[in-house]
N, C-alpha and C positions, 0 to 999 in steps of 0.2 A: 503493498498497501502507498509505506514512503516512497520508496524506489516510484515506484508510476506517476504521486506526487512531484519529488523533485526534478522530474522527468517534462512536468508539463509545466514547471515552477520554471524549466531551464531552454523549454525551447518558445515558452511566452514571451521569455525575456530578450530575445534571439530575431522573435517575431517582431517584439518595441520596435529595436537599435533596427534592425533596419527598416524599418518603414520609416522611423527619426529619418536618420538619411538619407534617405529617396527624396522626401519630405522634405526639409528646410528648405535646399538649396531654393525652394519653388515658396514656401515661404521667405526666405529671404530675399528674394528676388521680390516679393511682389510688397513684401514692408517696405526695399528700397523705394522702391515705385510709390509710398503714400509717402517717407520723408520728405520732409525739407532741405532743403540745399546744406544747410545749417547744419543739422542735425548727421545729414551723412557726411560731410566731411572732418568730422570731431574725433580728437584722437581717440576716447572711448565706445566703441561702438553699443547701442540703443537695440534690448529684444524687441523691443514697443515702444512706437512710435507717443513721444510724448503732444506732434498738433499733424494734423491729418490735412497732406494740400492735394487738389488733384493740378496745379500747374504744370508737372512731370506726366500725365497725358494729354493736357495743349499745346506740351512742346511736340512730343511723339505727334499726336494727328495731323499738326500743322505744317509737320518735317515736308520738303520734298519731295511730292514719289506717290506721297505715304500711301493715300488709294488710289495710281494707279497699282506697283503694285502690287494691294492687297486685291482690287480686282484680276489677278495677271493670277495670282496666289489660288486666288478661288476658278477662278474658270479655263486650270492649267486641271486641278486636284479634280473638280467637277466633270471634264468632260473623258482626264482616263476612270475615275471609277462607274460611267455611265456604258466609255465601250470597252471595260472589262465586264462588267457584267451583262450582255447583252452575248459577247464573243464565247465569254467559258458558263451561260447557261446551256446554250449548244452543243459548248464542248461534254460536258458536265451530260447532257442525255445520249447524248451519240455514247459516252465513254459507257455510261452505267445500264444504260435501256438499252444498245445496237449491238450483235457481233456481226462485226467484219476484222475481216484481216491489219494483221497490224496492232491488233488493237490494246496488244500489254505493249508494245513496242513504244507507243505513244503515250501511256501514263507512265514511263519508267521516265521520257521525257519532260514531263509537268515536272515529275517529283529530281531529276536530276538540275533542271532552273528553276524550281523551287533551291538548292541546295547550297548554289553555285552565289561567291561573295559577288555583286552588283559592285562595287567597286571595284574589280576586278578586269569590270568587261568600259574604265570610265575612256581606256585610249581606242580599241575598235573601236565606240560610239563616238570619240568625237573623228575618228579618218572617216568615221559614216556616213556622219553629218557633212562634218567639210565637201565629203568629194559628192553629195547630190546637192550644196548649196543647201544646209539648211542650217548651217549656227546661227546667232543670232533670233531663233525662230522659235514664239511658240509651240507651233502645233508637231517637232523635233521632239521639245521637254514634254508634251504631252502622251507621244508615242512608247516614249521610254519608261512610261508612268503607268502606262498601259501595261508595258510590258515587266516591270517588274512586281505587280499585279496583281494580272495575269494569272500562273500558276497556286501562290493561295486559295483563289478563287477557283479556280477549276477542282480542286485537291477535295476546298471544302466542300464547293455542291456536289461532289461527284458524290462525298458521302453524308454528306445531308435529303439528297435524289432513291440512297438504298433505303432510307427509314421509311421510304412512301411505296405503299402496297401498292404492286402491277396492275395487282388483282381490278381498283380503280377506274386508270385505265383502261378496261378492257371493259369496263361496265358503261363509262362512255363512247368506244367505241361504238361497242354496239346493240346503244340509244342513236346512232348513225355519225357521231364523232367519226373526223377521221388522226390521223393520231397527232397533227398541232395542233386540233383541235383543241383533242383531250389534258395535249401538254397546256395548254393555254389557259382553260377552262376551270382546271384540275390541281397538273402537277404548282404549277405555275406560283398560284393562290397560297400549297403549300411549303410553300419554298422561303416562305417569308422570313424564318430566322434569318437563312445562313445571307439571304440576302443582305440583311442588314448588315451583319455582319461583319460578313467580307467588302462591305461596299462602305464600311465604318473602318475598318483596315487601312485598303487603299485610302485612302481619303487621309488619313495619317499618315501614310506614307508620302505619301505627292504634298502634302502641302508642305512636311516636315522636311523633303530633303532638299538639300544642300551642297553635292557636291555636283552632279550631273549640272545642277543650274548653275554654277559658278565657274562650268569648266564652260560649257557650251552656252549663257547668254555671257558673252562676257562686253562684249562691246556697246549694244545698244542697251541707253540707260532704258531707256521706256516697255523695253522688253522681261526684266525682271523680273524677279519675285521672292517676296517676301523674305526669305529665310539669306539669300544672298543682300540682299540691302539692308537688313538686320544690320550683319557682320561688320557692314562699313558706316554703319550710325555712327558709335564710340568715336570715329576719324573724324564723322562731321560735324561731330554735334564740344570734341574737347572730351572735359572730363566731365560731362553732363553724365554723371553716374545716376541718376534718377533717370531721368528725360532715358534716357535704353533702357531701361526696367522697365519701365513704363510701356513702351512698345514691344517688348516683352510682351509683358506680360496681356498684352491686349493681344498677341500674334498666339496665345498660346488656348487665347479664351475660344473659338470655334473650334475643336477641341474637343475639350474641356465640354461648353455646354451637349454637345452632342452626344456623349458619353453618359452624361448625367441623364439625357434623357430616354437614351436607346440605352442603358445600360442591362438592364433584366433580357432583356430581350437578346443583342449580342452577349452574352452570358449561356446561355440558353441556345443559340446557333450555332458558337465555336463547339461548346460542349459535345450536341449532339452529329454536328457535322465531326469532333473528331475519332465520336464513338466507334457512329457509324461505316467509318469509312473504312 
């Protein structure tokens, strides 16, 4: 009994320590964003602000190009997610419901693509973008994010599709539906949790990605995304850490809000897709 109790206390202490070290940088970022400049530059840092100010957020919002870069990031992330969902739905259905030559090899290639570190493809992607005259263009970045999120989306939706009984489609086809209509009316609505989880993963990946955006979008300032702009924000404003942290907080908000709204369904979708795959 004592052994179990001590083990539980140890595990809880380790979990609390991991939680603290994970949350504290975010807390310090938000805290700095609301601190007056005098408190930020004080020799002794305070863990709670004695005065709260919104001036840093005003500085970040009114910075040159802020809304342009926000629009670029949103457009690229949403386009990549939608394109990935459409292609992955069709691919997952073909792999999970149909029998065709080369299906196992296709699944293996998808898993290999999922395990490949995308940073290793920076130079090949740059060469492809250069040779196709797609440098400094958002469509190229959208295609890269689409390729980054597609393997995970296919694997997750394939696993979730296996949990949907084939008899439902067969019954719909007996009632007069063709295969596509049965998929659209029966299977697609039941894939909602899987679609939500994969779309959130894809959005977070595209929204936060920096390396490809920094390498491929390096000349045209109007084509930059928020992560690239944020990396040069401190250079623009010198030592204005309050404005830098305010911009980082605003950058974090969309993903945080989407995750809080979809948290329950996203967890269900990921768990179902992983277990049933």
